[in-house]
C-alpha positions as CSV (number, residue, x, y, z in Angstrom):
1,M,-75.4,177.8,86.3
2,K,-75.2,174.7,84.2
3,V,-77.4,171.8,83.3
4,K,-76.4,168.7,85.4
5,K,-74.9,165.9,83.4
6,G,-77.3,163.0,82.7
7,F,-80.4,165.0,82.0
8,N,-81.6,165.1,78.4
9,L,-84.6,166.4,76.6
10,R,-86.7,163.8,74.7
11,T,-90.0,164.1,72.8
12,V,-92.4,161.4,73.9
13,C,-95.9,161.3,72.3
14,G,-95.5,164.9,71.3
15,E,-94.5,166.0,74.8
16,N,-91.1,167.5,75.7
17,I,-89.8,165.4,78.7
18,I,-86.6,165.6,80.6
19,V,-85.2,162.2,81.2
20,A,-82.4,161.1,83.5
21,E,-79.8,158.9,82.1
22,G,-77.6,157.0,84.6
23,L,-78.6,155.3,87.8
24,S,-77.6,158.2,90.1
25,N,-80.2,160.5,88.5
26,I,-83.2,158.1,88.3
27,D,-86.2,159.3,90.3
28,F,-89.5,157.8,88.9
29,S,-91.6,159.7,91.4
30,R,-92.1,162.6,89.0
31,I,-91.9,163.4,85.3
32,I,-90.5,166.7,84.2
33,S,-92.4,168.1,81.2
34,L,-91.4,171.3,79.4
35,N,-93.6,173.5,77.2
36,E,-92.3,174.7,73.9
37,S,-90.4,177.8,75.1
38,A,-88.9,175.9,78.1
39,A,-87.7,173.2,75.7
40,Y,-86.3,175.8,73.4
41,L,-84.3,177.3,76.3
42,W,-83.1,173.8,77.5
43,K,-81.8,173.0,74.0
44,N,-79.9,176.3,73.8
45,I,-78.2,176.1,77.2
46,Q,-76.6,172.7,76.8
47,G,-72.9,172.8,77.8
48,I,-72.8,176.5,78.6
49,D,-73.0,178.6,81.7
50,F,-76.2,180.6,81.9
51,D,-78.2,182.9,84.1
52,A,-81.6,184.6,84.0
53,D,-80.2,187.3,81.7
54,K,-79.1,184.7,79.2
55,L,-82.5,183.0,79.3
56,T,-84.2,186.4,78.9
57,A,-82.1,187.2,75.8
58,L,-82.9,183.8,74.3
59,L,-86.7,184.4,74.9
60,T,-86.8,187.9,73.5
61,D,-84.8,186.9,70.5
62,E,-87.1,183.9,69.7
63,Y,-90.5,185.1,70.8
64,E,-92.5,188.3,70.8
65,V,-92.4,189.0,74.5
66,E,-91.5,192.0,76.6
67,K,-88.2,191.9,78.3
68,E,-89.8,192.3,81.8
69,T,-92.1,189.3,81.2
70,A,-89.2,187.2,79.8
71,Q,-87.0,188.1,82.8
72,R,-89.8,187.1,85.2
73,D,-90.4,183.8,83.4
74,A,-86.7,183.0,83.2
75,E,-86.3,183.5,86.9
76,T,-89.3,181.3,87.6
77,L,-88.0,178.6,85.3
78,I,-84.5,178.7,86.9
79,T,-86.2,178.2,90.3
80,Q,-88.2,175.3,89.1
81,W,-85.2,173.6,87.5
82,Q,-83.2,174.1,90.7
83,D,-86.0,172.6,92.8
84,A,-86.1,169.6,90.4
85,G,-82.3,169.2,90.7
86,L,-81.7,169.7,87.0
87,I,-79.2,172.5,87.2
88,E,-76.2,173.4,89.4
């Protein structure tokens, strides 16, 4: 999987927000906000292919979290990003 072009992480009023750049990506019906760990993952997968195992490794390297928990969270996050149309 890869992040679709045109989606970028911005910090607005202390919140991590995914913004669409370019007319084809604009959908003002919802705002995509990321917590600290999701924003960390987003920053670290820019321009690379990734999967749940890659996200799991990033989480366990950065945070004190059990691998099983990180794997479950990575899979959930991927599903959410797919549903939001952020990754392909």
